[in-house]
N, C-alpha and C positions, 0 to 999 in steps of 0.2 A: 144661264151660259156654260158653265161644266157640264150638266147634263146632255144638252143641247150635240157638243163638241163627243163625247161619249157615246152619245146614239150613232152618231154619224160614222165613227170607228167602227162600232160594232157592223155597222148595215157596210164598208168596209171593208173590214176583215172577215165577212160569211160573206160577202160577194165573190172575191177574190179566192175563199178556199176552196184545197181543188176535191172532189166529190172520190169517194175512194170504191166507188162499185157505176160501171155501164149499163143503160140501161138499155136492151134491147125490144124487139117484138118478136112472136113467131113469123116462118117465111124469112126472117132477116138472114145474110148472109156477113161470115167474117172473113179477111182477108188475114193468114197466118206469113207474115212475112220474114224473112233470113237468111240464114247459113246454112252451115253441117246441120246444129240443130234443131232447126227448121225441118230438114228434109227427115230428118229424127236418124242420122248414119249410129248404129251400133243397136238400133232395135230388129228383133226377130219376126217380133207381129203385129203389131201396129204403132201405127208415128202419132208423135202426141198431134197432132193436128184430128187424124181422125177419132182419135179419143177426145178430145176437143168436143167435136160435134156430136158424139154417142152420148157425151155429161149433160150440151147443153140442146139436145135439138135442133140446134141449127146449121145450115151449112159451110162448114167451111171449108176455105180454095188456100189449098197446100202453095205454097211459093217463093223456098226455099234454091240457096244455091251455095253446094258445099265451097268453102274457101275465100265465099263473098267481102270485101272487106265493103264500109259503109260507103266510100269512091263508087264503085262501081253500083250498090246497091240506091244508092241516092236516084240513078237516073235508070235501073228498072222499077224501083220503087215509084215513078209516074208512068210507066208504061203501064204499070200492073192495075194501077187507080182506072187509068182511060182504059185499058180493059176488062175489068170487075164492076162489076155494081155492088158494092158491100156497103156496109151500116154500119163496119168496126173495122182495125186492123190490128193485128197484135205484133209489133216491132219487138223482133228481138236480134240484134244483131251489133256488132263492135267486138266483137271477140276475138275475129281475125284481124283485128285491127291491133287490138293489141298484144299478141303470138307474133304480132311482124315489129312492136313499136314504132305504132304511126302519133304523129303528134295530135294528144288528146285533143286539145284544143280543135283540133281538125274533124274528130270523131263528132266529135259534141253538136258541129257547128250542120255535119254530112246528117247527123240525125234530127236534129232542129231541123231542119231547111224540109224531111223528109217530114215530119208534124205538122208542118207547117201548110205544107199542101195538102195534107188527107183534113184538116181542119179547114181549107178554105172550101175543101167540096163537101163539108161538113160530114165527113166519116171523126167518130170516136176512135179516138187512140189507145190502146191500152202498152204499156212500154214496159221488157221485158227487162230487171236490170244485169246485167251478165258482169259477171268477178274479175278486176284485174288479175295482170301473170306477178304469183305472186308467192312465200312460202305457204303461206295463213290467207287461204281466199275470204274476200267482201268484196259486193259489190264497189263498181268504182264511181266513186264523189260521182261524177257528171249525167248520171239517171236521174237520182233525188234533183239536182237540180234542174235536168230541164224537163221535171215532174212538177218543177214548182212551176217553171216559166211561164211552163203551155198550159196549167191545169189538166197534165193528163192525170190514169188511174195508172200507177207503177205498181210491179209486181215485183214483189223488193226480196231479195234474202235467197230464193228458192234455189235460181242457179248456181253462187257457193254455197250452199248447206249441201248440194243433190251432189255438186260438183267435190265437195271434202269428203266422200263417204263411199267408200269404193264398195257397198254394197247398190247403190244404184249408178253406178259406172260401167262401161264397156269397153273406155282406156280412158287414158288421163286427161281429153277436153270434150268425149263424148257421153252421153246417158246410154245406160240397157232400160229394157222395155218398160224394166220397174219404176227408174229413175224419170223415164219419158210418160208414166200415169201420172206421177206424182207433179211435175210443170202441166199438164193438163188440168190437172184439177185445181191444180194453185187460179192458174187462169179462168177455170172455169169462178170460179170462186167470188171475182170480182165483175161478174156480169150475171143479171139480173134479165129473166127472159118474162116480157107482159106476155102471156095468151090469152 
């Protein structure tokens, strides 16, 4: 009896564990969705979506709006997925909510609604964690919570690390070319492309 219960628990835990990779195929497209970091404000040579395209060999459609909060992003996200036929989304939003002291519960709900919308269309989501506004940068806990709740791949700690190091920043809240390159590498690391 105990062995059966243990087996059921093992199957349940395995079935619910989140993947740490998104598998795509040659010819697939990715939507890079977000705010000024997706626009790659501060870059002089190439944006992180351009670098991600080079690293993966896939089409990466950049869809960033500087200053956007998740409430506006939610409406734009739905339109973007209706416009573009993509197999995956890199979702990088929330920083402007934190900068403007928006309610974190609402930020989480908006991001959750974006993830749900993508999943309802069979689109894989790669969630990039954004740091909270504080002296010592660390990812806002809501990103880990969303990753677990919706079973999506999370790119954690990279923005907190980069924005905490002046070598990778163009200003207080944006990266430079080297920083965007490292961001693209971290995202590419969770993508497996089957040729």
